[in-house]
N, C-alpha and C positions, 0 to 999 in steps of 0.2 A: 023642628025639621032639620035634618043633617045637611051639611054642605054638599054642593055639587061642584063639578069641575068642567072647565072649558076644554076646547080641543088641545090647547097647549098645557093643560092640566094646572091651570091657575085655580086656586081654591075660591069658590064663590060662597061666602057665608050667608046664612039666612038671618033675619031680624032676631036679635036677642041671643044669638049663638056665640059661643066662646067668650062669655062674659069674663072680663079681666085679662083675657089672653088674645083678644082679637088683634091687638097691636102687633103681637109676635107673628100672627098668621099673615097680616098685611106686609110686614117687613120681609117675610120669606117670599111672598108673592112678588113683591117689587125687587128685592135684592137678589133673589135666586131665579125664580121662574121667568120673569120678564127680562132680566138682564141676560140670561142664557139665550132667550129667543132673539134679543136685539143685537148683542155683541159677543155672545158666548162661543167658545171653541172647545171641542171635545175630540179625543183620539178614538178611533175605531180600529181595533186590531184584528187582522185576518190571520187565519191558520189553515190555509189551503182549502177553504170551504166557504159557503155562503154565510153572510152575517145578517141577522134580522134584528132591527131595533124596534122596541115597543115603548108605549107610554102607559103608565098606570095612574090611578087617581091619587096623586100626591104632588104637592108643590115643591117637594125637595128635588135636588139636582137629578136630571135625567139626560142621557146622551142625545136622544132623538129630538130634544127640544132646542138644542144649540143651533145657532146660525151657521157656524162653520164646522164641518166634519173633516178631520184630518185622518186619512186612511193610511195605516201603517201595517207592519207585520209581513208575513209570507203569503202571497196570493196563490202560488202554485198553479198558475194558469188563470185565465179570465174567470172572474167571479161576479156574484150579485150582492148588492147591498140593498136589503129590503127595509123601507122606511114606513112608518104608520100612514094610513090612508087619510090624511088631513091636508088642508090647504096650507102650504108653508114654503118659504124660500130657503134654499140651502146654498152655501158656498162649499164646494167639495174639492178638497185638495188630495189628489191621488199620489201618495208616496210609495205605492206598491210597484212591483216590477211588471204587472200586467194590467190590462184594462179592467175597470170595475163598472158594472152596469148598475146605476142607481134607479130603483123602481119601487113600486108598491105591489101588493098582492094581485092587483087586477090589470096592471099596465105592462107595456113592453119596456118602458124606461129609456134611459139615455146612457150611453157608455162614456165614461171619463177615461181618456187615454192615460197610460202610465206616465208619471212625472208631470201631469198637467193639472190645472185648476179650472173648474167650471162653475158657472152660476146657473143653478137649475131651479125649476118651480114644480112643487108637488101639487097637482090639481085635486088630489084626493082619489082620482081614478088612474092617474098616470103621472110620470115625471118627464118634464119637457124642458127645452131651453128657455131661459128667462127672456132673451132677446133674439129675434131672427132678422132684424132690420135696423140699420143705422142710417140716418139721413146724411151724416157727414162724419169723416174721420180724418184727423190730422196726425201724421206720424213724424216723430222727431228725426228718424233716419230711415234708410231703405229697409223694407220688410224682406227678410231672408226668404229664399226659395223654399227652405224647409218648413216655413210657416205659411206657405201659400202665396208668397210675394214673388217679385221678379228679381230681387237682389239689386235693383237699380232705382235711382231717384228720378229717372226719366219718366215723363208722362206719355211719351209717344212710342216707346219700344222697350223690349227686354232683350238683353244680349243672351241669346240661346246657347251660344258656344261656351261662354264662361259662367253663366248663372243657372244653367239647367243640367242636372246630371240624370243619367238613365234615359229612358225613352218616353217622349211625350205622346200620349195616345191620340188617335184620330179624333175621338170625341171631344178632346180638349184643344183641338186646333193644331195638333202636331202631325207628324208623318208616321208615327209608330215605328220609327227606325232611328238608330243612333249613327247612321251614316251622315257625313257632313257634305257629301257631294251629290247625293241623289235620294229620291224617294221611290220605293218599289210600287209603281202604280198598279201592277197586277194584283198584289196581295194586300196592299194598304189603302187603296182608294175604292170606294163603292159608289155606284151611280155614275153620273156624267160630269166631267170637269167643265165648268162653264167657260165659254169663250172669253168672258170678261177677265178670267184668271190667267189668260195668256195675252201676248201682244199680237196674235194673229188677226188679220183683218176679217176673216170669215171662218166659219166652222168647217171641219173636215168630216167626211163620212165615217161611219163606224168601222168600215173595212179598209180605210185608206192608211197606207204606211207613210209616215211623215218624218221629216228630219227637223231639228231645232237648231238655229244658229246661235251665236254668242249673245245676240240681242234679245233672244226669246221668241223670234219669229219662226213659224212653222211653214214647211213647204213639202210637196210631194217628193219622195225619195225611194231608194231601194234598200233592201237588207244587204249590208256589207259584211256581216259576221258569218261565222260558219255554223251557228246553231240558232234555230228559232225556238225560243222558250215559250211556247204557247200551245194550247190544245185545239183551239178553234179560231178560224178567221171568218167573220160574218159581217153582215151589214147590208146596205142597199146597193152597194157597188157590185162589180163583177168578180171581186175576190182577187186572188193571186193569178196574174196572167203569164208570168214567166219566172223561172228560177235560174240563178247563175249556172252557167255551163262548166265552170271551172271548179265546182265544189261537189263533194260526195254527200248524198243524203240517205238517211235511214228512217224508215217508218215502221210501225207495227203491222198495219194492214192497209191496203190501198184499193180505192174504188175509182173506176173511170166510167163516167156516165151513170154511176149508181153509188149508193152509200157503201163505205168500207164495211166489211163483215164484222170486224172486231177480232177475228181470229188471227193471231200473230203469224205473219209470213204469207197470208193469203192475198191474192190479187184478183179482183173481179172487174170485168169490163162488159158493157152491153153491146159492143161492136167488135170488129176484127182487131186482133193484136198482130201486127206485122213485124217480124224479126227473122233473122237468118243466122244459122250456126256456122262457125268456121269449119270448112271441110276441105280446104286446099291440100293437095298431096304434099306440098313443100313443108307443111306443118306436121307431117305424120311419118312414122317409121315403124319397122317391125309389122308391116301389113300382112295379114293372112286371112284365109277364108274361114267363115264360121262353119264348123263341121257339124254334121248330123242335125242340120237345121230343121228338116221335116219332122223328125222325132220330137224335137224340142217344141215346135209349134203345136204338134198333136197333143203333147203332154199338157201344154198350157191351155189350149182351147179358148173358147169364149163363153161367158156366163151371163145369164140374167140373175139379178139379185135385188134385195131390198136393203137400203141403208138402215142401221139400227136407230132407234129413237134418240139414244144418247148422242150419236154422231150428228143427227139432224139438229138437235137442240144446241150442240156446241158450235154449229156453223150458222146460227141465227134463225133456224126454223125452216120448214119447207115453204118455198115460194113459187114452185112450179117452173122456175127459170134456171137459177143457179143450183138450187137444191130441190130434188124431188125424191120421193120414197122409192119408187121402182126405177131401177137403172140397169146398165149393162156394162161389161168390161171384162177384166181379168182379175184373178185373185193373186195378190202379191206373193203369198207363200208358194203357189204353183209355179210362178215365174222364178222365184228364188231357188227352187229345187233343181231347175234345169238350165237356167240362164241368169245367175246371180249378178252379172254385170249390169243388169237393168234395174236393180233394186237399191234403194237408199233407205237408211234407218234414220227416222226423225228423232229429235231430242227426247220425246216422250216414249220412245221405244217402238212406235208403230212403223210399219213398212210402207214405202211409197214406190210407185212404178214409174220409170222413165218411158212413158207411152210412145213418145216420138221416136226414140231410138229402137223401139221394138220393130219399127218398120225395116230396119236392117236385117233382123232375124227373118222377117217375112220375105224379104228379097232373096235371102240365101236359101230359104225353103223353096221358093218358086224356082230358083236356078237348079236345085236338086231335082225337082219334079220335071223340069224341062229336059234334063239329061235322061231321066227315066223314060219319058215319052219318046225321045229320039231313039233310045235303045229298042223300045217296043216297036217303033215304026221302021226299024232297021236302017236308020240313017247313020 
């Protein structure tokens, strides 16, 4: 019967085989095959593609049998090193410029970073780390931050200013910011900041505006800046009750007693809006009568109409209060043709009517009609 071979391709001779030469076979088994598996090192050269190592039925030297695999050559990007599907330990030294994933044909494998050495185990179906847990570890000097350490020999803290470069993510206990004076709580903190993480004696409501003193204590306060960088104020409190009177504010849309429409420049209120226009004679000059007012009013007229579906959708949909399909008023183009002073062109090119000032045109038309009546009555 012919010899068989183990997973490491050690020749297993049968009784009476290799008479007179079995010693030579045994010497190769011990001096080559076993020595490679226990202490051997072999180079594996890459040429910008995957490298596959195989084992054949021979006890002569074979790269895949060696304990240490020294990866060399040109990787040309991340590559794979496919090893035979047998149970075996490898020490992999990656001398290439890119990460090399050591795997077998059925597993996902493990990536060995460029310039690093790893101890891995081939289970026969996958390649994994040899060790994932150490009960103790003593270092002769501080572990550098580049290697996952703190760069400090202290057991109580790490100097983040001198030993950490870049940004420490929130998930790793950092602030996700390279600022040394603050952390952006709006974009870098999710959830609720525990009261235990401040020196405040009690919690503040979600809608409360607070100020923090130099000792870390929080107290109710007001906004002193000129810009509020937030989109929503909410919580169980009453919200913002007053704004500073010495500052100018700009908003996209505004709702009083109702939600803002979201249409830029639009104000909605569920009750009266009380305001008065300046009209004192001391502010005016070049005053003159609106001529031919009756003809202008007649040309403009009054119209019933339906708003288009596109207009209704743009303004948040029909609600029967602020927006309704059937409506009445005037047509801006009719007003523009005879009384353009009452027309404004919006940024999108559409026309808007100054309805309040149209009352002056109506007054002028009434005055003309009164004169006509007086003439007809012979006054």
